PyMOL Python script that loads the backbone (N, CA, C, O; Angstrom):
from pymol import cmd

cmd.read_pdbstr("""\
ATOM      1  N   MET A   1     -31.820  20.818  -2.871  1.00  0.00           N
ATOM      2  CA  MET A   1     -31.393  20.428  -4.187  1.00  0.00           C
ATOM      3  C   MET A   1     -32.567  20.439  -5.155  1.00  0.00           C
ATOM      4  O   MET A   1     -32.420  20.813  -6.319  1.00  0.00           O
ATOM      5  N   ALA A   2     -33.711  20.034  -4.676  1.00  0.00           N
ATOM      6  CA  ALA A   2     -34.886  19.992  -5.544  1.00  0.00           C
ATOM      7  C   ALA A   2     -35.256  21.394  -6.015  1.00  0.00           C
ATOM      8  O   ALA A   2     -35.570  21.585  -7.190  1.00  0.00           O
ATOM      9  N   ALA A   3     -35.224  22.378  -5.116  1.00  0.00           N
ATOM     10  CA  ALA A   3     -35.588  23.743  -5.492  1.00  0.00           C
ATOM     11  C   ALA A   3     -34.534  24.362  -6.411  1.00  0.00           C
ATOM     12  O   ALA A   3     -34.873  25.097  -7.338  1.00  0.00           O
ATOM     13  N   ARG A   4     -33.284  24.073  -6.161  1.00  0.00           N
ATOM     14  CA  ARG A   4     -32.209  24.674  -6.956  1.00  0.00           C
ATOM     15  C   ARG A   4     -32.186  24.114  -8.382  1.00  0.00           C
ATOM     16  O   ARG A   4     -31.930  24.857  -9.330  1.00  0.00           O
ATOM     17  N   ASN A   5     -32.448  22.828  -8.542  1.00  0.00           N
ATOM     18  CA  ASN A   5     -32.374  22.202  -9.860  1.00  0.00           C
ATOM     19  C   ASN A   5     -33.723  22.077 -10.543  1.00  0.00           C
ATOM     20  O   ASN A   5     -33.788  21.700 -11.713  1.00  0.00           O
ATOM     21  N   GLY A   6     -34.779  22.378  -9.849  1.00  0.00           N
ATOM     22  CA  GLY A   6     -36.112  22.308 -10.439  1.00  0.00           C
ATOM     23  C   GLY A   6     -36.569  20.889 -10.724  1.00  0.00           C
ATOM     24  O   GLY A   6     -37.218  20.636 -11.740  1.00  0.00           O
ATOM     25  N   ILE A   7     -36.237  19.963  -9.838  1.00  0.00           N
ATOM     26  CA  ILE A   7     -36.663  18.573 -10.005  1.00  0.00           C
ATOM     27  C   ILE A   7     -37.542  18.198  -8.818  1.00  0.00           C
ATOM     28  O   ILE A   7     -37.502  18.862  -7.782  1.00  0.00           O
ATOM     29  N   PRO A   8     -38.328  17.149  -8.961  1.00  0.00           N
ATOM     30  CA  PRO A   8     -39.188  16.736  -7.843  1.00  0.00           C
ATOM     31  C   PRO A   8     -38.372  16.296  -6.622  1.00  0.00           C
ATOM     32  O   PRO A   8     -37.226  15.865  -6.745  1.00  0.00           O
ATOM     33  N   GLN A   9     -38.982  16.416  -5.462  1.00  0.00           N
ATOM     34  CA  GLN A   9     -38.320  16.085  -4.202  1.00  0.00           C
ATOM     35  C   GLN A   9     -37.853  14.629  -4.169  1.00  0.00           C
ATOM     36  O   GLN A   9     -36.744  14.351  -3.712  1.00  0.00           O
ATOM     37  N   ALA A  10     -38.666  13.715  -4.637  1.00  0.00           N
ATOM     38  CA  ALA A  10     -38.320  12.287  -4.610  1.00  0.00           C
ATOM     39  C   ALA A  10     -37.086  12.013  -5.480  1.00  0.00           C
ATOM     40  O   ALA A  10     -36.206  11.244  -5.093  1.00  0.00           O
ATOM     41  N   GLN A  11     -37.033  12.639  -6.639  1.00  0.00           N
ATOM     42  CA  GLN A  11     -35.881  12.444  -7.524  1.00  0.00           C
ATOM     43  C   GLN A  11     -34.622  13.057  -6.910  1.00  0.00           C
ATOM     44  O   GLN A  11     -33.533  12.501  -7.053  1.00  0.00           O
ATOM     45  N   ALA A  12     -34.758  14.183  -6.238  1.00  0.00           N
ATOM     46  CA  ALA A  12     -33.612  14.809  -5.581  1.00  0.00           C
ATOM     47  C   ALA A  12     -33.086  13.919  -4.464  1.00  0.00           C
ATOM     48  O   ALA A  12     -31.875  13.753  -4.325  1.00  0.00           O
ATOM     49  N   GLU A  13     -33.978  13.347  -3.670  1.00  0.00           N
ATOM     50  CA  GLU A  13     -33.560  12.443  -2.601  1.00  0.00           C
ATOM     51  C   GLU A  13     -32.882  11.200  -3.165  1.00  0.00           C
ATOM     52  O   GLU A  13     -31.924  10.690  -2.585  1.00  0.00           O
ATOM     53  N   GLN A  14     -33.385  10.716  -4.300  1.00  0.00           N
ATOM     54  CA  GLN A  14     -32.781   9.541  -4.932  1.00  0.00           C
ATOM     55  C   GLN A  14     -31.359   9.870  -5.396  1.00  0.00           C
ATOM     56  O   GLN A  14     -30.452   9.054  -5.235  1.00  0.00           O
ATOM     57  N   ARG A  15     -31.164  11.047  -5.965  1.00  0.00           N
ATOM     58  CA  ARG A  15     -29.824  11.451  -6.414  1.00  0.00           C
ATOM     59  C   ARG A  15     -28.870  11.598  -5.236  1.00  0.00           C
ATOM     60  O   ARG A  15     -27.720  11.165  -5.303  1.00  0.00           O
ATOM     61  N   VAL A  16     -29.346  12.205  -4.170  1.00  0.00           N
ATOM     62  CA  VAL A  16     -28.508  12.380  -2.981  1.00  0.00           C
ATOM     63  C   VAL A  16     -28.128  11.022  -2.401  1.00  0.00           C
ATOM     64  O   VAL A  16     -26.972  10.801  -2.039  1.00  0.00           O
ATOM     65  N   ASN A  17     -29.090  10.119  -2.313  1.00  0.00           N
ATOM     66  CA  ASN A  17     -28.801   8.780  -1.793  1.00  0.00           C
ATOM     67  C   ASN A  17     -27.807   8.039  -2.688  1.00  0.00           C
ATOM     68  O   ASN A  17     -26.953   7.307  -2.189  1.00  0.00           O
ATOM     69  N   GLN A  18     -27.912   8.223  -4.011  1.00  0.00           N
ATOM     70  CA  GLN A  18     -26.988   7.584  -4.939  1.00  0.00           C
ATOM     71  C   GLN A  18     -25.572   8.130  -4.747  1.00  0.00           C
ATOM     72  O   GLN A  18     -24.605   7.368  -4.767  1.00  0.00           O
ATOM     73  N   VAL A  19     -25.449   9.429  -4.563  1.00  0.00           N
ATOM     74  CA  VAL A  19     -24.136  10.035  -4.347  1.00  0.00           C
ATOM     75  C   VAL A  19     -23.527   9.530  -3.036  1.00  0.00           C
ATOM     76  O   VAL A  19     -22.333   9.239  -2.977  1.00  0.00           O
ATOM     77  N   ILE A  20     -24.334   9.428  -2.004  1.00  0.00           N
ATOM     78  CA  ILE A  20     -23.841   8.928  -0.716  1.00  0.00           C
ATOM     79  C   ILE A  20     -23.389   7.479  -0.850  1.00  0.00           C
ATOM     80  O   ILE A  20     -22.341   7.105  -0.322  1.00  0.00           O
ATOM     81  N   THR A  21     -24.173   6.659  -1.554  1.00  0.00           N
ATOM     82  CA  THR A  21     -23.810   5.263  -1.768  1.00  0.00           C
ATOM     83  C   THR A  21     -22.510   5.154  -2.560  1.00  0.00           C
ATOM     84  O   THR A  21     -21.649   4.340  -2.227  1.00  0.00           O
ATOM     85  N   ASP A  22     -22.362   5.965  -3.603  1.00  0.00           N
ATOM     86  CA  ASP A  22     -21.138   5.949  -4.405  1.00  0.00           C
ATOM     87  C   ASP A  22     -19.931   6.384  -3.578  1.00  0.00           C
ATOM     88  O   ASP A  22     -18.848   5.814  -3.710  1.00  0.00           O
ATOM     89  N   ALA A  23     -20.114   7.380  -2.737  1.00  0.00           N
ATOM     90  CA  ALA A  23     -19.010   7.857  -1.897  1.00  0.00           C
ATOM     91  C   ALA A  23     -18.590   6.790  -0.888  1.00  0.00           C
ATOM     92  O   ALA A  23     -17.397   6.595  -0.654  1.00  0.00           O
ATOM     93  N   LYS A  24     -19.551   6.108  -0.295  1.00  0.00           N
ATOM     94  CA  LYS A  24     -19.223   5.035   0.650  1.00  0.00           C
ATOM     95  C   LYS A  24     -18.501   3.893  -0.052  1.00  0.00           C
ATOM     96  O   LYS A  24     -17.563   3.314   0.496  1.00  0.00           O
ATOM     97  N   SER A  25     -18.937   3.570  -1.258  1.00  0.00           N
ATOM     98  CA  SER A  25     -18.292   2.512  -2.027  1.00  0.00           C
ATOM     99  C   SER A  25     -16.860   2.901  -2.388  1.00  0.00           C
ATOM    100  O   SER A  25     -15.949   2.079  -2.292  1.00  0.00           O
ATOM    101  N   ALA A  26     -16.661   4.141  -2.798  1.00  0.00           N
ATOM    102  CA  ALA A  26     -15.316   4.607  -3.139  1.00  0.00           C
ATOM    103  C   ALA A  26     -14.412   4.610  -1.904  1.00  0.00           C
ATOM    104  O   ALA A  26     -13.238   4.253  -1.999  1.00  0.00           O
ATOM    105  N   ALA A  27     -14.943   5.004  -0.762  1.00  0.00           N
ATOM    106  CA  ALA A  27     -14.161   5.013   0.470  1.00  0.00           C
ATOM    107  C   ALA A  27     -13.792   3.588   0.886  1.00  0.00           C
ATOM    108  O   ALA A  27     -12.683   3.350   1.366  1.00  0.00           O
ATOM    109  N   ASP A  28     -14.705   2.651   0.706  1.00  0.00           N
ATOM    110  CA  ASP A  28     -14.425   1.257   1.041  1.00  0.00           C
ATOM    111  C   ASP A  28     -13.356   0.674   0.116  1.00  0.00           C
ATOM    112  O   ASP A  28     -12.470  -0.053   0.564  1.00  0.00           O
ATOM    113  N   THR A  29     -13.445   0.994  -1.164  1.00  0.00           N
ATOM    114  CA  THR A  29     -12.438   0.541  -2.120  1.00  0.00           C
ATOM    115  C   THR A  29     -11.067   1.126  -1.781  1.00  0.00           C
ATOM    116  O   THR A  29     -10.058   0.422  -1.845  1.00  0.00           O
ATOM    117  N   ALA A  30     -11.027   2.406  -1.422  1.00  0.00           N
ATOM    118  CA  ALA A  30      -9.763   3.045  -1.051  1.00  0.00           C
ATOM    119  C   ALA A  30      -9.185   2.421   0.215  1.00  0.00           C
ATOM    120  O   ALA A  30      -7.971   2.245   0.320  1.00  0.00           O
ATOM    121  N   ARG A  31     -10.034   2.090   1.166  1.00  0.00           N
ATOM    122  CA  ARG A  31      -9.575   1.460   2.403  1.00  0.00           C
ATOM    123  C   ARG A  31      -8.970   0.091   2.124  1.00  0.00           C
ATOM    124  O   ARG A  31      -7.919  -0.251   2.665  1.00  0.00           O
ATOM    125  N   LYS A  32      -9.631  -0.687   1.286  1.00  0.00           N
ATOM    126  CA  LYS A  32      -9.119  -2.014   0.951  1.00  0.00           C
ATOM    127  C   LYS A  32      -7.798  -1.908   0.191  1.00  0.00           C
ATOM    128  O   LYS A  32      -6.873  -2.682   0.436  1.00  0.00           O
ATOM    129  N   SER A  33      -7.713  -0.959  -0.721  1.00  0.00           N
ATOM    130  CA  SER A  33      -6.472  -0.776  -1.485  1.00  0.00           C
ATOM    131  C   SER A  33      -5.330  -0.346  -0.571  1.00  0.00           C
ATOM    132  O   SER A  33      -4.204  -0.822  -0.718  1.00  0.00           O
ATOM    133  N   ALA A  34      -5.612   0.543   0.364  1.00  0.00           N
ATOM    134  CA  ALA A  34      -4.578   0.987   1.301  1.00  0.00           C
ATOM    135  C   ALA A  34      -4.112  -0.166   2.191  1.00  0.00           C
ATOM    136  O   ALA A  34      -2.926  -0.266   2.508  1.00  0.00           O
ATOM    137  N   ALA A  35      -5.027  -1.025   2.590  1.00  0.00           N
ATOM    138  CA  ALA A  35      -4.653  -2.173   3.420  1.00  0.00           C
ATOM    139  C   ALA A  35      -3.762  -3.142   2.644  1.00  0.00           C
ATOM    140  O   ALA A  35      -2.776  -3.646   3.182  1.00  0.00           O
ATOM    141  N   LYS A  36      -4.105  -3.403   1.386  1.00  0.00           N
ATOM    142  CA  LYS A  36      -3.283  -4.289   0.565  1.00  0.00           C
ATOM    143  C   LYS A  36      -1.913  -3.677   0.314  1.00  0.00           C
ATOM    144  O   LYS A  36      -0.899  -4.374   0.367  1.00  0.00           O
ATOM    145  N   PHE A  37      -1.878  -2.374   0.042  1.00  0.00           N
ATOM    146  CA  PHE A  37      -0.607  -1.696  -0.203  1.00  0.00           C
ATOM    147  C   PHE A  37       0.288  -1.759   1.028  1.00  0.00           C
ATOM    148  O   PHE A  37       1.484  -2.025   0.909  1.00  0.00           O
ATOM    149  N   SER A  38      -0.272  -1.518   2.201  1.00  0.00           N
ATOM    150  CA  SER A  38       0.547  -1.537   3.413  1.00  0.00           C
ATOM    151  C   SER A  38       1.042  -2.955   3.716  1.00  0.00           C
ATOM    152  O   SER A  38       2.152  -3.122   4.220  1.00  0.00           O
ATOM    153  N   LEU A  39       0.246  -3.958   3.419  1.00  0.00           N
ATOM    154  CA  LEU A  39       0.692  -5.340   3.618  1.00  0.00           C
ATOM    155  C   LEU A  39       1.872  -5.660   2.701  1.00  0.00           C
ATOM    156  O   LEU A  39       2.869  -6.223   3.154  1.00  0.00           O
ATOM    157  N   TRP A  40       1.771  -5.311   1.427  1.00  0.00           N
ATOM    158  CA  TRP A  40       2.867  -5.557   0.492  1.00  0.00           C
ATOM    159  C   TRP A  40       4.095  -4.739   0.848  1.00  0.00           C
ATOM    160  O   TRP A  40       5.222  -5.191   0.646  1.00  0.00           O
ATOM    161  N   LEU A  41       3.890  -3.535   1.377  1.00  0.00           N
ATOM    162  CA  LEU A  41       5.015  -2.708   1.803  1.00  0.00           C
ATOM    163  C   LEU A  41       5.765  -3.375   2.952  1.00  0.00           C
ATOM    164  O   LEU A  41       6.996  -3.390   2.960  1.00  0.00           O
ATOM    165  N   VAL A  42       5.046  -3.919   3.912  1.00  0.00           N
ATOM    166  CA  VAL A  42       5.675  -4.610   5.040  1.00  0.00           C
ATOM    167  C   VAL A  42       6.434  -5.846   4.552  1.00  0.00           C
ATOM    168  O   VAL A  42       7.553  -6.109   4.991  1.00  0.00           O
ATOM    169  N   ILE A  43       5.819  -6.597   3.646  1.00  0.00           N
ATOM    170  CA  ILE A  43       6.481  -7.802   3.122  1.00  0.00           C
ATOM    171  C   ILE A  43       7.760  -7.428   2.383  1.00  0.00           C
ATOM    172  O   ILE A  43       8.783  -8.092   2.550  1.00  0.00           O
ATOM    173  N   SER A  44       7.717  -6.374   1.568  1.00  0.00           N
ATOM    174  CA  SER A  44       8.917  -5.984   0.823  1.00  0.00           C
ATOM    175  C   SER A  44       9.997  -5.443   1.743  1.00  0.00           C
ATOM    176  O   SER A  44      11.183  -5.657   1.492  1.00  0.00           O
ATOM    177  N   MET A  45       9.611  -4.748   2.798  1.00  0.00           N
ATOM    178  CA  MET A  45      10.609  -4.255   3.747  1.00  0.00           C
ATOM    179  C   MET A  45      11.257  -5.412   4.508  1.00  0.00           C
ATOM    180  O   MET A  45      12.460  -5.383   4.767  1.00  0.00           O
ATOM    181  N   LEU A  46      10.482  -6.415   4.862  1.00  0.00           N
ATOM    182  CA  LEU A  46      11.056  -7.592   5.520  1.00  0.00           C
ATOM    183  C   LEU A  46      12.002  -8.337   4.586  1.00  0.00           C
ATOM    184  O   LEU A  46      13.053  -8.813   5.015  1.00  0.00           O
ATOM    185  N   ALA A  47      11.632  -8.439   3.310  1.00  0.00           N
ATOM    186  CA  ALA A  47      12.513  -9.096   2.348  1.00  0.00           C
ATOM    187  C   ALA A  47      13.807  -8.299   2.184  1.00  0.00           C
ATOM    188  O   ALA A  47      14.884  -8.886   2.077  1.00  0.00           O
ATOM    189  N   GLY A  48      13.714  -6.985   2.164  1.00  0.00           N
ATOM    190  CA  GLY A  48      14.911  -6.148   2.078  1.00  0.00           C
ATOM    191  C   GLY A  48      15.792  -6.292   3.303  1.00  0.00           C
ATOM    192  O   GLY A  48      17.017  -6.340   3.194  1.00  0.00           O
ATOM    193  N   ALA A  49      15.168  -6.362   4.468  1.00  0.00           N
ATOM    194  CA  ALA A  49      15.944  -6.542   5.699  1.00  0.00           C
ATOM    195  C   ALA A  49      16.634  -7.902   5.712  1.00  0.00           C
ATOM    196  O   ALA A  49      17.773  -8.014   6.166  1.00  0.00           O
ATOM    197  N   LEU A  50      15.965  -8.921   5.225  1.00  0.00           N
ATOM    198  CA  LEU A  50      16.575 -10.249   5.146  1.00  0.00           C
ATOM    199  C   LEU A  50      17.760 -10.231   4.184  1.00  0.00           C
ATOM    200  O   LEU A  50      18.816 -10.784   4.488  1.00  0.00           O
ATOM    201  N   ALA A  51      17.588  -9.601   3.030  1.00  0.00           N
ATOM    202  CA  ALA A  51      18.681  -9.529   2.058  1.00  0.00           C
ATOM    203  C   ALA A  51      19.859  -8.744   2.618  1.00  0.00           C
ATOM    204  O   ALA A  51      21.010  -9.128   2.410  1.00  0.00           O
ATOM    205  N   ALA A  52      19.590  -7.650   3.323  1.00  0.00           N
ATOM    206  CA  ALA A  52      20.666  -6.865   3.916  1.00  0.00           C
ATOM    207  C   ALA A  52      21.396  -7.660   4.998  1.00  0.00           C
ATOM    208  O   ALA A  52      22.619  -7.571   5.113  1.00  0.00           O
ATOM    209  N   SER A  53      20.665  -8.424   5.777  1.00  0.00           N
ATOM    210  CA  SER A  53      21.293  -9.247   6.819  1.00  0.00           C
ATOM    211  C   SER A  53      22.192 -10.312   6.210  1.00  0.00           C
ATOM    212  O   SER A  53      23.307 -10.532   6.684  1.00  0.00           O
ATOM    213  N   LEU A  54      21.717 -10.968   5.169  1.00  0.00           N
ATOM    214  CA  LEU A  54      22.530 -11.992   4.515  1.00  0.00           C
ATOM    215  C   LEU A  54      23.772 -11.378   3.877  1.00  0.00           C
ATOM    216  O   LEU A  54      24.852 -11.966   3.931  1.00  0.00           O
ATOM    217  N   ALA A  55      23.624 -10.198   3.274  1.00  0.00           N
ATOM    218  CA  ALA A  55      24.782  -9.526   2.678  1.00  0.00           C
ATOM    219  C   ALA A  55      25.780  -9.107   3.754  1.00  0.00           C
ATOM    220  O   ALA A  55      26.989  -9.178   3.530  1.00  0.00           O
ATOM    221  N   ALA A  56      25.302  -8.676   4.906  1.00  0.00           N
ATOM    222  CA  ALA A  56      26.197  -8.294   5.995  1.00  0.00           C
ATOM    223  C   ALA A  56      26.948  -9.504   6.536  1.00  0.00           C
ATOM    224  O   ALA A  56      28.136  -9.417   6.845  1.00  0.00           O
ATOM    225  N   ILE A  57      26.265 -10.610   6.648  1.00  0.00           N
ATOM    226  CA  ILE A  57      26.922 -11.835   7.123  1.00  0.00           C
ATOM    227  C   ILE A  57      28.007 -12.258   6.131  1.00  0.00           C
ATOM    228  O   ILE A  57      29.124 -12.589   6.530  1.00  0.00           O
ATOM    229  N   GLU A  58      27.678 -12.247   4.852  1.00  0.00           N
ATOM    230  CA  GLU A  58      28.650 -12.637   3.835  1.00  0.00           C
ATOM    231  C   GLU A  58      29.818 -11.656   3.804  1.00  0.00           C
ATOM    232  O   GLU A  58      30.971 -12.074   3.699  1.00  0.00           O
ATOM    233  N   GLY A  59      29.540 -10.375   3.892  1.00  0.00           N
ATOM    234  CA  GLY A  59      30.611  -9.378   3.894  1.00  0.00           C
ATOM    235  C   GLY A  59      31.496  -9.497   5.112  1.00  0.00           C
ATOM    236  O   GLY A  59      32.712  -9.334   5.013  1.00  0.00           O
ATOM    237  N   GLY A  60      30.907  -9.778   6.258  1.00  0.00           N
ATOM    238  CA  GLY A  60      31.693  -9.948   7.479  1.00  0.00           C
ATOM    239  C   GLY A  60      32.590 -11.157   7.410  1.00  0.00           C
ATOM    240  O   GLY A  60      33.741 -11.101   7.844  1.00  0.00           O
ATOM    241  N   SER A  61      32.085 -12.251   6.871  1.00  0.00           N
ATOM    242  CA  SER A  61      32.931 -13.448   6.769  1.00  0.00           C
ATOM    243  C   SER A  61      34.021 -13.238   5.722  1.00  0.00           C
ATOM    244  O   SER A  61      35.123 -13.765   5.873  1.00  0.00           O
ATOM    245  N   LEU A  62      33.739 -12.486   4.673  1.00  0.00           N
ATOM    246  CA  LEU A  62      34.760 -12.184   3.673  1.00  0.00           C
ATOM    247  C   LEU A  62      35.833 -11.273   4.254  1.00  0.00           C
ATOM    248  O   LEU A  62      37.015 -11.430   3.945  1.00  0.00           O
ATOM    249  N   ARG A  63      35.438 -10.342   5.075  1.00  0.00           N
ATOM    250  CA  ARG A  63      36.379  -9.428   5.718  1.00  0.00           C
ATOM    251  C   ARG A  63      37.280 -10.177   6.692  1.00  0.00           C
ATOM    252  O   ARG A  63      38.477  -9.897   6.767  1.00  0.00           O
ATOM    253  N   ASN A  64      36.728 -11.109   7.427  1.00  0.00           N
ATOM    254  CA  ASN A  64      37.495 -11.834   8.430  1.00  0.00           C
ATOM    255  C   ASN A  64      38.389 -12.916   7.833  1.00  0.00           C
ATOM    256  O   ASN A  64      39.343 -13.357   8.475  1.00  0.00           O
ATOM    257  N   ARG A  65      38.089 -13.339   6.623  1.00  0.00           N
ATOM    258  CA  ARG A  65      38.902 -14.335   5.954  1.00  0.00           C
ATOM    259  C   ARG A  65      40.146 -13.670   5.380  1.00  0.00           C
ATOM    260  O   ARG A  65      40.111 -12.486   5.046  1.00  0.00           O
ATOM    261  N   GLU A  66      41.211 -14.389   5.263  1.00  0.00           N
ATOM    262  CA  GLU A  66      42.430 -13.846   4.677  1.00  0.00           C
ATOM    263  C   GLU A  66      42.468 -14.206   3.195  1.00  0.00           C
ATOM    264  O   GLU A  66      43.377 -14.901   2.743  1.00  0.00           O
ATOM    265  N   TRP A  67      41.494 -13.739   2.455  1.00  0.00           N
ATOM    266  CA  TRP A  67      41.377 -14.065   1.043  1.00  0.00           C
ATOM    267  C   TRP A  67      42.494 -13.437   0.208  1.00  0.00           C
ATOM    268  O   TRP A  67      42.854 -13.957  -0.849  1.00  0.00           O
ATOM    269  N   TYR A  68      43.036 -12.324   0.683  1.00  0.00           N
ATOM    270  CA  TYR A  68      44.044 -11.626  -0.096  1.00  0.00           C
ATOM    271  C   TYR A  68      45.393 -12.348  -0.056  1.00  0.00           C
ATOM    272  O   TYR A  68      46.236 -12.124  -0.925  1.00  0.00           O
ATOM    273  N   LEU A  69      45.603 -13.198   0.925  1.00  0.00           N
ATOM    274  CA  LEU A  69      46.856 -13.941   0.998  1.00  0.00           C
ATOM    275  C   LEU A  69      46.834 -15.154   0.072  1.00  0.00           C
ATOM    276  O   LEU A  69      47.879 -15.571  -0.426  1.00  0.00           O
ATOM    277  N   THR A  70      45.667 -15.716  -0.159  1.00  0.00           N
ATOM    278  CA  THR A  70      45.577 -16.917  -0.993  1.00  0.00           C
ATOM    279  C   THR A  70      45.522 -16.574  -2.480  1.00  0.00           C
ATOM    280  O   THR A  70      45.614 -17.474  -3.315  1.00  0.00           O
ATOM    281  N   ALA A  71      45.377 -15.304  -2.831  1.00  0.00           N
ATOM    282  CA  ALA A  71      45.246 -14.917  -4.218  1.00  0.00           C
ATOM    283  C   ALA A  71      46.592 -14.851  -4.929  1.00  0.00           C
ATOM    284  O   ALA A  71      46.611 -14.748  -6.156  1.00  0.00           O
ATOM    285  N   ARG A  72      47.699 -14.905  -4.234  1.00  0.00           N
ATOM    286  CA  ARG A  72      49.020 -14.790  -4.854  1.00  0.00           C
ATOM    287  C   ARG A  72      49.441 -16.015  -5.580  1.00  0.00           C
ATOM    288  O   ARG A  72      50.532 -16.052  -6.147  1.00  0.00           O
TER     289      ARG A  72
END
""", "prot")
cmd.dss("prot")
cmd.show_as("cartoon", "prot")
cmd.util.cbc("prot")
cmd.orient("prot")
């Protein structure tokens, strides 16, 4: 990099180290974001499953009840 850009070797090494540090930081941030996203995804799926179960229970009890006879 130093020969290609015409900068001193020490400055080239500093730039390379900075890029590596930035890349590691970005990868760590992405990992943390993915972990938070997957946690919220699991929580929302569990909430959806709970809501579906409650709706199925209510629908089943409504189906088994003779509600249509009492409406007359």
